[in-house]
Phi, psi and omega in degrees: 000318179298317180296322179296319181297319179296318180299316179298317180296321179295318179296317179297320179296319180296321180293322186279345182288136175290150174290144183261131178296123186244356187079010179250014179089359177293137179286116181274170178295133179248110181278170187296325182294314180292322177303314180294324179299315180291319178298321177295317178301314181293322178296321179292326177296316179297318178299318179295318179299316181292324184281325192241337190239317179292343178274353180294133183233001179177155174218117188237120178276129185277145170261159180299135181100210186276135176233097184289145177226150181163185183273347178291143183292346180283349181285152172294324178244108183265117181274157180304141183305136175081003184261346185198170175297161179302318174238109186258326182170197184220138165258118182256120179258118177232107185067239178261359186259141177242128179243133176270132175226111182276152173293150177305133179086353178248109184253121172273171181233130174232125182052043176069014180240129177297139179222150173252332176210147181192147170278137187251131176275136180280170180295334180291348178282347183092347178212079182295141175283121181260123179262120179260132178221094186063234180273002181264149174228133182227141173210162183274135172238150176236128178226105185061235179274355184271144171235131184218175175246122175264129185250131173244142175238112185295349176242030182301133179305329179299327178289317180293326185273354181294136179247298183196171171253163182236140185225156167292157172302145178300132183221110183292347176294341180255020167254100196244135173268116183254159174273130182266127177243104184291153177274168176276002180086357181251339184288139175231159173231152177275122181245113178280162173229177186290347178277349184095358177283155173232126179241149176268122180249134176288132186267123175289332182160191182232148171254124182246134184204170178241133178220131181052038176080001181249138177278127185232159178223136171241130179266125178289138182251358180193172181081192175209164187297332184280336186243329184147159188232158181231133181232149168236123184220161170225165182204175184302339178293344181293345178278341187228318192238340184236174188296129188302324184279353180117171181236162178261153176212125174259145178229148177288178182300152176288136177229125179053039177076012181236148176225136181271123174256102181260095183289349171295344178255013174294135185224157182284149172291162180303333180300344178289341182239351181211143175278000187255016175259164183234068192280146170288152177254150179305124177289165184300331180296336186247024176263094189285147179271348182257134180293141177240080180280067181211154179087207188280143178256176179214138180277108183288353177280347179275152174293146180207000000 
């Protein structure tokens, strides 16, 4: 009887013990604090999508000279029906500068002030000039040799039709502490984007770690060790469950030569929800051979 009681207690203890994250894909114990952290992260991602990406309604590359805009089909930049006059104004591209010239009687608003003409700062300046026209918002973007106008519609149907995002179950086995190897500041990698452009990005360093018995490396494409790092990566799940061009991952600052890669916070680029974004694609250095079934998923039945 005594031996039976001990056996039962051992079995109960084994059942009640949380699984330990081993780096082998085993689902580890998720405590309430970490659960809330991930839920907050996902809520902030949805908020960002609604504010900045689901409202995108157009991307128009400018030609040198005058680029007329309005709702009439004769314009170079055709705005959504019913959102503006047939002829609203002109974006004039001269060299690298873009000047806004509104039609008489059509006043746009910049920084809460009505304007008829203004020079526009691009997004690469760090403070893009936003032109408000009713429910529309427009600003200049620069991508390589291209200069364009990005259009937002605060009542865009994509925003109204948005339902939810989809994620893998939270798995602490994919919250990994990696060794940080800083760069010498001279190394660059070629980073392609969805437009077909390739840009050279200076590499802050590499995160090295082991997963499922394999040694892996992720090259940071932005940020710095003191403030936080940015990665773009892909893995075999991109063929079936995650975004084909790769996913984004942010990491906090490096501490004592270590950086935490929490793949439960891997998220899709904006291109997963809009055709009007210009997202980077995972460079060859960050195309992992080991599957990372953690973070945000993507429905492959949708066009992308």
